[in-house]
N, C-alpha and C positions, 0 to 999 in steps of 0.2 A: 281628945288626946290621941286616941287610937287612929283617928282619921288623919290628924296632923302628922303623926309618926309615919303612917303609911305614905302620905304625900311626900314627906321628907326623904323616905327611902326611895320612892319612885324618881324624885328629882335627882338624887345622888346616882341612881342607876342610869338615868338618862345622861347625866354628865359623864359617867364612866364610859357609857356606850359611845358617846360622842368623841371622847378622847381616843378610845380604841379605834373608832372609825377614822378619825383624823390620822392616827398613827398608821393605820393600814393604808390610807391614801398616800401618806408620806413614803411608806415603804414601797408602794407601787410606783410612785414617782421616781424614787431613787433607783429602783430596778430598771425602770424605763430609761432613765438618764445613764445608768451604768451600761446598758445595752447600746445606747447611742454612742457613748464615749469609746466603747471597745470595738466599735464597728470599723475603725480605721486606725492605721499606724502611721499615717502621714501627719507630721507636726501641724501643718496648716489646717488640715481637715479636723484634727482634734481641737484646735483653738476655735474654729468655727462652731464645732459642736458644743463647746463649753459656753460660748456666748449665746447660742440659741437656746441652750437648756436653762440659762439663768432665770428666765421668766417662768419656767415650770416649777422651780423650787422656791420662788420668792415673788413678792409684788414689785420687784425692782423694775424701774423704767429705763435704766441704762446700766451698762456693765463695761468694765475695763480690765484687761489682763496685763499685768506688769510682770516681766521676767528679768532676772539678773543676767548681765553679760558674763563672758567667760571668766573675767577677773573677779566676779562677785562683788564689785564695788559700785555698780550703777544699775538702777532699775529702768527699764525701757517699756513704754506702752506698745505692745506688739499686736493687740487686737481690741476693738471696742465696738459697741453698738448703742444707739440711743443718744450719743453725744455728737455735738456739732463738729464740723470739719476743722474749725479753728481750734477747738479744744484738743482734738485728736492730733493735730499737727504740732501743737505747742502745749503738751500736757504738763500740769504742775506735778511735783512728786507726791506720792501717797503720804498720808499722815503717818502711817506706821513705818515708813522708811526712816523716820527719825530715830536716832539712837535711844531716845527716851521712851519709845513706844514698846509695848509688850508684843513681841513678834510671835509668840507661841500660841496665842489665842486671838479670836476675832476682836477687832477694834470697832466699837459701835458708837456712832454719833447719832443720837436720837433726834437732835435738832441743831442744825449747824448755826442757827442764829444765837443760840445760848451757850454753845460749847466753845470755850476759849481755844481749844486745840485746832479749830478751823479758821483761826483769824486770818492766816495768809491765803487759805484756800477759798474763803468766803466770796471774794469777787468773781472767781471762776464759776463757783456753784450757783451764784445768783444769776449769772449770765445764762447758765444752762437750765435754770428753774428747778434746782434740786434742793431739797430740804433736809435730807438725812443720808448717811453713808454707813455701809458695813464693809470693812476691809478684813478679809480673811487670808491668812498666810497659806501659801501653796508649798507644802513640805512633803518630802518622802524620807522617812526616818529622820536623820539629823541634817539632811541636806535641804537648804532653803532654795526653792526654785523661783519664787516670786510672790506676788500678791494679787488676789482677785478683789476688785472693788465693785460693790453694788450701790447704785444711786437710786434714791426714792424722791418722788415729787412732794410727799407729805411727811411731816414728822412721824417717828416710829413710836409705837407702844412697846413696853417690855414684854417679850414673848420668848421664853426659854426654848420651847419646842421648835419655833421657827429658826432660832439661832442654831440649835442642834442640827436641824435639817440643812442649813446653809453650810455649817462646818463639815458635815458628812459629804455634802456635794463638793466642797473644796478639796477634801481628801481624795475623792474619786477623780476630780479634775487633775490634781497634782500627779496621781499615779498614772493617769492616761498620758499626760505630758511627758512624764519620765519614760514610760514605755515607748512612746513615739520617738523620743530622742534617742533612746538606746537602739531601737530598730533602725532609725535613720543613720545613726553612727555606725552600726554594724554593716548596714547596706552600703554606706559610703566607703567604709574601710575595704569591704569586699570589691566594690567597683574600682576603688583606687588601686587595689592589688592587681586586678585584671588589667587595668590600664597600664600599670607598671610592667607586667609581663609582656603585654603587647608592645609597649615602648622598647623593651629590651630586644625583642625580636626585630622590630622595625629598625631600631638603631643599628643592630648587628648587620642587617642587610644594607643599610645606607652607608655605614662605615666601611664595609667590605667593598663598596663600589668606588671608593676614592682613596687616593694615596697622598692627598694634600693634608698636611698636618693641621693647618688652621681650619680647614673644613671639618676635620675630625673633632677638634676642640669645640667648634661652634655647635655641631650636631649633639655632642655629649651634653653640653651645658643647656641647650634648649630643651632636650628631652628630660634632663634631670629637673629643671625648673617646672616644666609642664606636668610631669608625672607626680611630683611631690607637692604641687600647688605653692611652690616657693615664690617669693616676690623678687628676689635678686640672687645672683650667684657669681662665682669667680673660680677659674681654674688656675692654680699657681704651680709652676713646674720649675725645677732647677735645670739651668742650661748645662748640657753635658760638657761643653768646652770650657766655659768660664766658671762654672760652678755657682753662678749667681741665680737667685730666685727671680722669677718674672711672672707677672699676671698675663698669661697667654691669651685669655679671652675673659670678658666680664659682661654682665648684663644687669642693669638696674642700679649700679653704683655710679657716683659722679665720675666723669671722664678722668680726672686727675687723682682719683682715690688711691691709686697704687703707684703713682709717679715716684714717690720716695720708697725705694726698695727695702730700706731698713725696717719698715713696719711689717714686712712680710715675715721677718724672723721673730716677731713679737706676738704677744697675746696667745689666743687659742691656736692660731696657725702655727706659731713657733712650737707650742706644746705638742701638737699632733706630729709635726715634722721630727721632733726629738723622740717621741714615744712610739709612733707608728700605730696608735690606737684611735678608734673612732671617738669623737667627742660630740655628744648631743646635749645641748643646753635648752631647757624648757623656758627659762626666764633669764635673760642676759643681765637683768638688774641685780640678780643674786649671784652672779659669777664675777669674782674679783679679777680673774685673768682675762676677761673679755675686753677687747679693744674696740671702742665705739667708732664706727665710720659713718653709719646712717643712724641718726637719733631715733627713728621710728622702729628700729629693729627690736623685737622682743624674744625671738628664739633663733637658734643657730644650729646647723648640722655641718660638721667638718669631718671628712673621710680622707684617709691617706691614700695616695696613689702608689701602689706597691708593685715592684717587679722582683718576685721572690722575697728576699729580706731587705732589698734595697728600697729606700723611701725616695721616690722621684718627685713628690710634691703633694698637694692636697686639692680637694674640691670642697668649697664652702658654699652652703646655701643659707639664706636668711629669710625670715618672715616677720611681719608686723604683729602676728598673733602669738600668744604664749602657747607652749606645748604644741607647736604646729607640726612637728616631725615625730613620727613613731619609730618603734624598733624596726618595723618592716621597711620604713624609708631608709634606715641605716643599711639594712641588708641590700636593698635595691640599689642604692648609690654605690655600695661596695662592688656589686656585680657589674654595674656600669663602668666603674673604674677598671675592673679587670678586662672588660671588653675593650676599653680604650687602650690599655697597655698592649694587649695582643695586637690590635689594629695598628698601633704606632710601630710595633716591632715589625709587622708585615710591611708597613710603609717604608720603614728604614731599610729593610732588606731589599725592597723594590728599588729604592733609589741607589743602593749600593751596587747591585748587580744588574740593574736596568732590565729586569725581567718583564714579561707581559702582564696583562691584567689578571687579577685574581678572579675567583669563581663568580663573585657577585657582580663584578664589572661586566663579565660576560652576560649575566642576566640583564643588567641595565642596558647594555649595548644591543640586546636582542629584544627589547621591549617593543620596538616597531615591527618585529616579526612574530611569527606564531610561537606561543608559549604554553606548554602543558606541564603540570606537576602531577606525578603519581606518587602517593605515599607508600609506606611500607606494607600497608594492608591491601595494596593493589587498587586503591580508589583514586580516581582522577579528582584531585582537590582544587585544581586551578586550570582554567582554559581561557585565554584572553581572546578578544574579538578577532584577532588576526589569524586565528585558525581557519578563517574563510579561505586562506591560501590553499588549504588542503581540501576545499570543497566541503568543509564541516562547519557546524554552528556550535558555540559554547554550550548551549542547552542540550545538545546531543551527547556531550561528554561529561559535564560537571556531575560529580558525586556518583558516578557509575562505577561499579566494580568491573575491572578488566575481565574477570571470569564470566560475568554476565554478557559482556560484549562478545567473548569468544564462543559462548554457547550458541549465538546466532550465526549459523554457518553461511548465511547469505550476506552478512554484514561485510562491507568493504573498509571498515574503520582501520583494522590492522594494516592493510596495505597502504592506506592514506597516511598512516603514521610512520611509514617506512619499514614495515615488517612484512615482506612478501608472503611469508608463511605464518599463519596464526600461532603455530608452535613457537616461533621465535619470540613473539610477544609474551607468550606464557612463560617461557624460560627466563626472559628478562625480569618479569614480575616475581618469579620464584627466587631469583637471586636477590632481589630487593628484600623480600621477606626474611631471607636467611643472612642478610647483611653481607652477601658475597658479591661485592661490587667488582666488576671487571671493566677496565677502560674499553670504550668502543670507538672504532674509527668513524669519522664523519661519513654519513651515507648520502649519496646523491641519487635522486630518482625523480621520475615525472609522475604527475597525477593529473587527471582530467577534472577540470572545474567549469563553472559557468562562464569563465573568461577564456576557456580553451585549455590547451596543455600548459601546465605550470611546472617548472623545474625547481625542485626543493633540495636544499642541503640540510640534513638533520644532524644535530649535535646533542649528545647525551652527557649530562653532568650530574655528579652525586651531590646530594644535600646532606650536610652533617649537622648534628646538634652540638651543644656546647662541649660535650665529652668526646666528640669525634665520631659518634656512632652514625650509621646511615639512617636518615629519616625518610628519604625518598629520592626521587630522581627528577631532574628538570630536562625536558625535551625542548630544544629550541629549533625552530624551522625557519630557515632563511630563504627568501625568494631569490633564486638565481636565474630566473627566466631571462632577464635582459642580458646578463653575462653570457648565458648559454647561446642566446641568439647572436650576440656580438661575436663570440668565438666562432660560431658557424659562419657568420658573414665574413670574418677575417679569413677563414679557411676557403670559402668560396672565392673570395677576392684573390687569395694566393694562387689558387688553381687557375683562375682566369688569367692572371698576369703571366703565369708560367706558359700557358698554352697560346695566349694571344700575342705575347711579345717575343718569344724565342725565334719564331720564323722570320719576322721582319728584321730583327737584329742580326740574324745570320745573313740575310740578304744584304744588309748594309755593309757588313764585314766583307762579303764577297765583292761588292761594288768598289769598296775602298782598295782592296787588293788589285782589282782590275784597273782602277784608275792609276795606281802607282806603276803598274807594269806598262801601261800605254804611254806614259811620259818618256820621251827619249832620254838616254843617258846624258847626252850633251846639251840638253835643254837647260836654260838658265832657271826655269821653274822647278827643275828636279829637286833641289834641296828644300824649297818651300813645300812642295807637294809631299815629299817624304816626311818632313817634320809634322805637317798637318795630318797626314794619314796615320802616322805613328801615334799621335796624341788621340786621334779619333778611335783608333784601334784599341788603345789602352782603355779609353772610356767605355767603349762598347763591351770590351772583355769584362770590365768591372760589373757592368750591368748584367751581362750574361752569367757571371759568377753568382750574382744575387738571385737571378732567375733560377739558376741551377740549385742554389741553396734552398730557395722556396720549394722547388720541386722535390729535393731530397728530404726536406723537413716534412712535407706533405706525405711522401712515400713512407717515411719512418713512422709517422703517426698512424698511417693506414696499414702498417705492418708489411709494407712492400719494399722497404729500404734494405739494400744488401751491399756489401763491399766485395771487391775483387782484389784479393791480396796477391802480392808477388814479392820476391826478394828485391830489395832496392837499397841504394846508398842514400843517405840523408843529405850529404854535402851538395851534390848536384841539384837536389830539390830546392834547398835553401838558396843556392847560388842563382837558380832560375827566378826565384821570388825576388831576390835583391836586384837582379837585372831588370825585371819587369817594373819594379817600383822605383828604380834609381832616378829616372827623370823627375818624378814627383818629389822625391826626397831632395834633389838638387834645388828645385824651386823653393823648397821650404828651408834650405840651408841645414839639412839634417843628414848625418852620415849613417849609412847602413853597414853593419859589420857582420860578416859571416864568420862566426867563431866556432863552427862545427869542425871537429877533428876529421881530417881526411881518412884516417885509419879506423874510424868508428865501424863496428861490425854492421853487417847487413841487417836491415829491418824487414819484417814481414807485414807489408802495408799495401793499401790501395793508394798508388802513387798520385793519381789525379785528385782524390779527395784530401789526402794529406797535404799536397801542395796548396790546394785552396784553403785548407785550414791555416797553414802558416802564412799564406797570403793575407787572410783576414786578420790574423793577429798582428802582423807587421803594419798593415794598412791602418788598423785601429790605433796602434802606437803612434803612427805619423799624425793622426788627427790631433793629438794632445801634446806632442813633443815641442819644446821651445826651439827657436832657432839656435844654430851652432851647438846642438847636442847630438848624441849618437844613440842609435838603436842597435843593440847587440842580440844576435841569435846564437845561442850556445847549446851544446848537447853533451851529456855524459851518461854513462851507464849507472843505473840506480842500484846501489849496493843492497844486498840482503844478507842476513845472518846465517840462515839455515840452508836456503836453496840456491841453485845456480841463478845468476841474474837473468831476468827475462824481459825487462823493460828499460827503455832509454828515456831520460828526462830531457825534454826540449824546452828551453826557456827563451822568451822574448822579453828583454828588459828595456825600459825607456826611462826618461828623466822627466816625465810629465808630472801633473799634480797628484798622482796617486789615486787609489780607489778607497772610498770610505768602507769601514768594516761592515756597515749595514748592507752594502751592495755586493760584497765579495761572493755571495752565493746566488742572489737573485739576478745578477747581471747576465747570467747565461740563459735566463728565461726569455721567451719571445717578446719583442717590442719594449723591453725594459732598458731605460737609459737613465743616467744620473741627472737628477733635476738641477737646474741652475748651472750646469757645467758648460763653460765656453770652449768651443773647439773650432778648428780651422774649417773642417768640412762636416756636413750633417749626414747622419746615417738614419736607418729605420729600426735598428735593434734586432737584426736577424743574423748578423755575421757570427756573433759569439754563440748563438743557439745552434747554428750549423756546426761550429767547432766542437761543442759539447757532444752533439749526436755522433759525429765522426769518431771522436776520441773514444766514447763509450762503446761504439760498434766494434772498435779494435780491442776492447777489453781493458782500455786504460781509463784515465780520468783527467780532468782539467781543473785547475784552481789558480788562485791569485795570491801572490806574496808581495810584501813591501820591499822595494829596492833600498838597500842600506844607504845608497848614495842619493836617494830621493827618486820618486816615481814608483812604477809598478813593474812586477814581473809576472807575466802570464805563462803558466807551466802546463805542458801536456806530457803524458806518458804514453809511449808507443812501443809495441812489442818487438823484441829482437827475433831474428830468424833462428829457429831452433835447428841446429845442425846435428845430423845423425852420422856418426862415424861408420864408414862403409867397411865391411870385412876385407881382409887382405886378398881374398880370392877374387874380389871385384876389380882388382887392378890388372 
């Protein structure tokens, strides 16, 4: 008996020892599995780890992970191992997915052949060679994530400890899946927010570069859909003139979805138009006010377009997923609508007053040229490849502190950026840091590069944030080398023409005068010779006038131009011009009228140059005057309120087609002519430039007015002779 009792105790001790050893092994396995599952926060990696760990905690020969969809109404096989491709592609639903199953505890099918619950599943399992199943719920708290199914080739024996181990493993797996989902969701939300912020900045730049309304609408909708992962969207605005709502741009909806404008006043759109509040619907099937247009829609976000308190319209986004839009999406879309409204106001202002491009249009127009951005901290944050115009490479500039560049006394970067003295660049950056922006004039300079001397025009523009604060500065570098070389070639040509043509033309004039004098007075050829020589003399004088104008222009640009003034009457000068041009006017059936008062006070002018100026103005009027019209030259003293009159207004009025407003200033520049304008005779665009130079040399100015009767009035102001009263003793 004592031996038997001792043997019984030994056997019991061995059984307890074996149980403890098995429990220790299970704990070790669970710890190893826990470490494996916690080694990654990627959802895919976690699922792979669960599948690979199943063999460590059980004798299962196959495993399947089923997870619920977002609506929690359907289980999907998301990962499997040990099952055929046919099974994985067309999996039957788990047994515990049935409403009758106990979902809070494992479902154990010890033998599929004898368990009636596997009746529908039996053909699939037979094809896979599986004899038993354990389905364990994957839960975290009260939230059901899915089911883990373990498949066995042989029927199972009842083993509570094995079931406990599988249940613990399922709990670990569910927690790992939940952690990975949360991390992925947080990471996705953060990534989405960053994308939205980038989209706002990019959209701001793109919208500032266009003044076309439809282009602005398309940009906003495209960026809104991309940044919120929406599937479709529409911008609805109220026409300011008619007051009617209109879908100005749409994407993803049927083409005729908004043909009937009455639906725009209904549903959620109508509600937001009335309240001016954001409406975010997580499930449209639960929203009674939702107006279905696309049946697949599950969630909707509608944001009002506001200008102050005025509701201009709405932007609506839709998705086929429930709860597809977050609170951050609402804020993002509201910011985007604010940007759109501001841009639209700028566009409207642009179209009303026809002003030039805005600051980002300048940037886009300059993309083909050198582009450098310096932020408020004095760091070069952008340098495009075209900085090679300056003999620089982007990698020499990017992310460098201007202060570091200035510390290198041998560096020529400041001068290549258009700052001859390094201190000028330092001052420029200091003002950026202090938000003390001062408009800078465009700088023209030359730099030596591998291509030789390059002439650059630099423009500096401020970059503002949404609040109007200075964020940095944009430096745009335009390549003006060809223009510089062309201007120099034009100047060389002008000088060549002046020096090479004047002497031959003078010789021809002398020859014509000699020819006229040699013909006897009683010769029958005398009238023909006089008429021919007179016409030739006028033509040569016109050419000489142009040559003189070229010479005078060249002298003035070289700082050598001077006028020799003397007291002179204006009437004889105008009369001489009319006499000179009368034959040409008669050929064109145009009347020249000298309307200058004979008693006009004396002028203090260079007679020769003023005569040529008036000659150019009258000749220019003849080019465009219709037949049977008149050209009037008139003059009157310019009245002043405070001082004694000092200038005379001389006006040449014609009845031609007039001068467009865009040309009224630029027409006095060299070689500028009105495009597409038909005229009787062709010019080269130097006469008016000469007129401007002469007028300004006299202290006056020249401008163009519209003739009330049709045509143009070219006006110059010339100085009166200042008379000083002599003392009585001088008589």
